[in-house]
N, C-alpha and C positions, 0 to 999 in steps of 0.2 A: 502492499500500500504505500501511495504517496507520504500520505502525513507519518507514516511510522520511521520512513528513511530519514526524511527529513527533522523529526523528533532525535533523531541519534547525534544530528551534526551539530557540532558548536554555533554558540550563538552568532558570532561572525563571521564563519562560513556559510551559515544559514542564510545571514542578510546579502552574500553574493549568490545564493543558491540559484539567484535568476538571471545566468547573464550568460550569451550574446549573439551578434551578427554579423555579416561583412559588413566593413566600413569603408566609406571614402578615401580615396587616396591623401596620404599625411606630408606635411612636410618634412625635411630631410633629416632634421634636429628636432624631435619630438619630448624628449627626455626631460630637458627642464621644464617646460610647460604641464608635461604631465606628472611631475612631483608636487607644482605649485598646486595643482588641481586636486590630488588626493589628499595633499596635505590640509587643504583648506574646506572640502569637502569632510574629511574625517572629523575634524574635531566641531565642525558643524552639527555634526550629529551627536558625539559624546556630549557638545554644553545641550544641546537641546533635552539629550535621555538626564542628565543631572542637573538640570536647571526645575525650576518651578513649573507647576499645572499639573492638570491634571493626562492620563494616559491617554485619554482621548484627543485633547488636545497636540499632545508630543507627537502620538501616531498622524496626525491633519500636517504637522511642520515636517515631523522626519518624512513623510510621502512626496510632500512636496521637493524637498530635499533631491529626493529618489530618482522622481521626473528628471532632474536635471543633472542627476551625473551619472544614469544609467541608458544604454540607448535599447531600453522596455521591450519595444516592439520588436527592434533586430534580436534581441536576447530570443523574444517570445516566440518567434519565426522560426529562429535558429534551433531552438528546442526542437518545435513539434518537427523540424524535417520535412522530408517525402510527405508526410499527411498534412501540412500548410497548402499543398495544391490540391487535393483532393478537399479538400474543406469549403463548405459554401460560404459565400459572403455573412451569412446568419451565424455561422460556427466559426466562425474566424472576430469576428463581432463578438460573441460570449467568450473566447478564448483569450481574448487581451485583455478584455477588462477581469476575466479571472487572475489573469497572468500578473498583473499589476496588483491587483488585492490580496493576492499570495504571497509579493514580495515584502508589499509593506508589512502582512499581518504578520508574517513569518519572522521579522523585526520587531515586530512593535509586541510580541509575545513575548520575548526575550529580552524587556529592556531593563530586568532586574541584574541582567550579568551582565549588561554593559556599564551597570552604574558604578563610578570610580575607575573606570578603564582610561587610559590614553596610550601613544604608539608614538612609535618614530621611525622615521624612512633608514631603513638598512642599507640600501643601497637601488641604482637603477640603472637600466640600461635601452638601447633599443632592440627588442625583439626580431624586427623586421625594417623592411621601409616603412610601413604601415602602423606599424605596433609599435609601443612603449611599457617596459614593465618595470613599474615600482613595488619592491620589496618591503613592506612594514612590519615590523615585532609590536605587536598588542601586547598590552602587559594589563591583567585585570586582578584584581584584590582577592588572595587567597585563590589564586588558581594560576597553572603552570600558563607563561605566555605562548602566544599563536603567532606565526608568520603566514603572512598572508601576501599573495604574489599580485598585482593588481595590474593587467592588461588595461591600456587606455590608448585608443584611437579618437582621431578626426574625423565626427560623422556629422555632416551639414555645418561644417565650419567651426564645431565646438569640441572640446574634449569628451568623450565620453568612455566609462568602463565598459569593455567588451568581453572581457572572462576575470573570475577569480580563482588562483590555484592556491590549495589549501594542503597541505602534507603532500605536496607532489600529483595532485588530486585536480583535476580542470573543471569545474563545477557544471561548465556549460555542458561537457559532455557527459558528466555523470547524469544532469537535469535530463537530458537527450534521449541514452537510453532507459530511464526509468518511466520518462512519458509513453515511447515508442512501446515499450512491454504494456501498459496501460492500456495502450489503446488497442494492441492486439487482444488485449484480455478480455476485455469489457466492452467489446462492442462497439469499437471503431473512436469517431471524434465524440460522440455525444454521448459515451461511457468515461472519457476522459474528461469531459465538463463537469459529469456526476460526481467524480471523483476528485475534483478538484472544490465543489461546493460543500462534501464532507469537509475536505482537509482545513476549508475555511473554517467552518462552524466548529471545527476540532481547534483551530486556533485562536478563534476567539474566544473560547473557554480557558486558553490559557494564560490570556493575558492579564497583566497585573489589573485590580481596580481604584 
């Protein structure tokens, strides 16, 4: 089940569980811009989680940050893979809406794990002509540190996260495999949509009140 798999992941890896697609061509050296982008967006999320406000208010703010940070449509389309071509327009619309909400709820359900966290950039480099990799070390109170590699590309003229690699595992590749299995097992795209709605209900129950 999708929800069971995601529940086993760390909080910050789950935040990245949702990632990516084919980006537009980037400039020759994206690395400095990518580092600034990851530092800025990461601190924004941590400041929101550690700041005042209700869980609902924080979720709304984090959702806005994620929309600016992640190429959500591209991630969603990549994850659905070949099934995107066979999905109807109605199915695609429902899937994109659910995908974004799963991404946001998966993070907000774990706000407690982010509380008090900090991160540093360990290294950065160009991974290809189109993508830079920014490696961060996330430190959490009373928990082991987590190393996450953020792949950043220029999409429609602005930096976007296009994948997250946690412990050597690409989250976009992993999620693509999981969703494909659900499509084949649970009755096609409609089966996947039902599974995603069930996941959302479970994530909503897990959120802090």
